[in-house]
Each structure stands twice: as C-alpha cells, then as structure tokens.
N, C-alpha and C positions, 0 to 999 in steps of 0.2 A: 504493497498500502502507500502511497507516496505521501512526502511529509506534506502537508497542510501550508505550513509559512510559502514550500517553493512553490505549491498548488496559487498560491495569490498573491505570489510577484512574479509568476509568470503569465496569469492571467489581468492584474492590475497595471505589468508594462508591452501585453500584446496586441492595445492600439495604437502604439506607438509605432509601426510598424507598415501601418497606412500610409501615418504622416512621413513618416522617409524615402517612401514611396514614393510620391508624390514632390518631396523635396528632391529627388533624383533624376525623375524624369524633368522637373524645370529646371535646373541645373544642366542639365543632359541639352537642353530648348534652351538653354540661353547661350551656354558656350558654343550650339552648331548654329546662331544668327551671329555671335560675335566672331567663330571661324569663317564663315561665308560672306560678312562686310570684310573683313582683312582681307580676303581671298581677294576679292572684285577691289580691294584699293590693292595690294601687292601688283597682281595685274595690270590695273588700269595705270596706277602710277608709276613701279618701277617695272617688270617687266614693257608696260606699252610706252615706258616714257613718256607719257601724256601729260601736260604742265597746264595749270591753272591758268588763266590770260581775264585781263577786268573786262572783255567782250565778252568771255565766256560765260560770267557770273551777272552781267548786266540781265536785266528784265525783255522777253522778247513777246511782243506785239502782233505778230502774221504779218512779222517782216519789217514794220514800222517801228519807228521813234517814238521812245515813250515820252508821252506828254504829262506832266506831274507828276507828285509825286503816290505813291504806291498806297500810302496809308492815306485815306479815304473814308471820308465814313457813308455808307450804306445806308439807306432808308432801312426803317422799320419791319414796315410791309410786306420785306422779302424774311426778316427772322419770324414774321407769326406765321407767314404760311409752310415755310417749312420747320416751326412748331407742327404745324398743323399735320402737314405731311407726315412728318415723325410719330403723332399719335396717332392715324390709322394705318401707318405702318406695324408700329408693335401690336396692336388691338389686331391684325393678322395674323402675326409671329404666333400670340399667344390661343386664338383661335383654331387655324388649319390646323393643331396636333388633335384639338379634339375632335376634328369631323370623325379617323376614324375608329372612335371610341360610341361614333351615335349609332351605327349601327345593334353595334351589341347593347347596349344600354335599353333600343327599341324591343329587342326581342328580353330584355329580362325586364323590360315593365316597367322603364324609367325615364322612357322617350322625351317624354314632355316638362320633366323636371330638368332636364338637360338643355332642353329646348330652349326653355324660362333664365335659368343660368346664364348662358349663351347670349341671348334678345337680354338679360341683365345689364350685361357689361357694357354689350354696343348700345344701347338702348344708356346708359350712362356717357361714354361717350360723345355719341350725340347730340346728348344733351349741351354738354362741354361747348360742342360747334354750334350749336343753336345762338348758345350765350355768348361766342364771341363773333359772331354774325348779326345777332340784334345789337349790340356794343359799337359794329361797323368795324371792327378792325379789318375785312376785307372789299372795303368802299377804296379803288386806287386812286381816286380823286379826294381825296381827304385833302383839306389846306393845313399850313402849315404848321398853323396858330389852331387850328380845330383839335 
C-alpha cells in the first residue's frame, strides 16, 4: 500500500504539469517566431546586403509624393461604423458555433429554448444598433458642432 503523504504530494503537484506543457509550447512558439525573424533579417541584411535608405522608409502613396503629415485626425464616424461592424462580427463568431448544436437540441425537445437564447442575444445587439441609429451616429452629414 502506498504512503498517503506521497499520494497527497503527487496529487497536489499533478496539476502543474499542465502549466509546464503550456509554458513549453509558449516558449517554443516564441522561439520559433524569433528564429524566423532573425533568419529573415540575416538573409536580407547580411546575405543579400540590403541596406535601408531614406527613400525606402518614406511613405508611399500610389507613386505620388506624400502631402502633409501622416498623423492627421480622422472623422469619428469611421470609428463608430468600425465598432458596430466589430459588434456584429463578434455576434456571428458567437452564434455560428451554436448552429451545429441546434439539430440535436430539436431532437431532444429543447429547440425552442435554444432558439429563444440565440434570439435574445441577437435582439440585445440589435437594440444597441437601434440606439446608435436613434442618436444619429450613422448620419454622414452631421454638422461639425452638432
């Protein structure tokens, strides 16, 4: 029969092996990315003797000389449209994995409950869209002070 103290110590540290595996995989991923970046740098700079010149690091705009500074303000309307797009993009990412589970739920008699949960989630996001539209966030011809 095994010693209870040894069994308790082995079961207490058994969970750390999972973290060690994650740390090893993370270290390998970081090492691989660093190795690839170093290899690209070595091949382009040392083997290929490619140098950096000011013309190579300048802004390129379809063959035309850049006009004005690169740091300019963009209209916030673009930001709002991007945020709304991300909300519905995330909605799609969260709803699509539930669709393959929908058929077995119907067979088990839980189809209405699953449909109502999905509908509640989508309706909550649509409520946010209606609120943003009611505030006039999608009006492209807003005045600058309004």
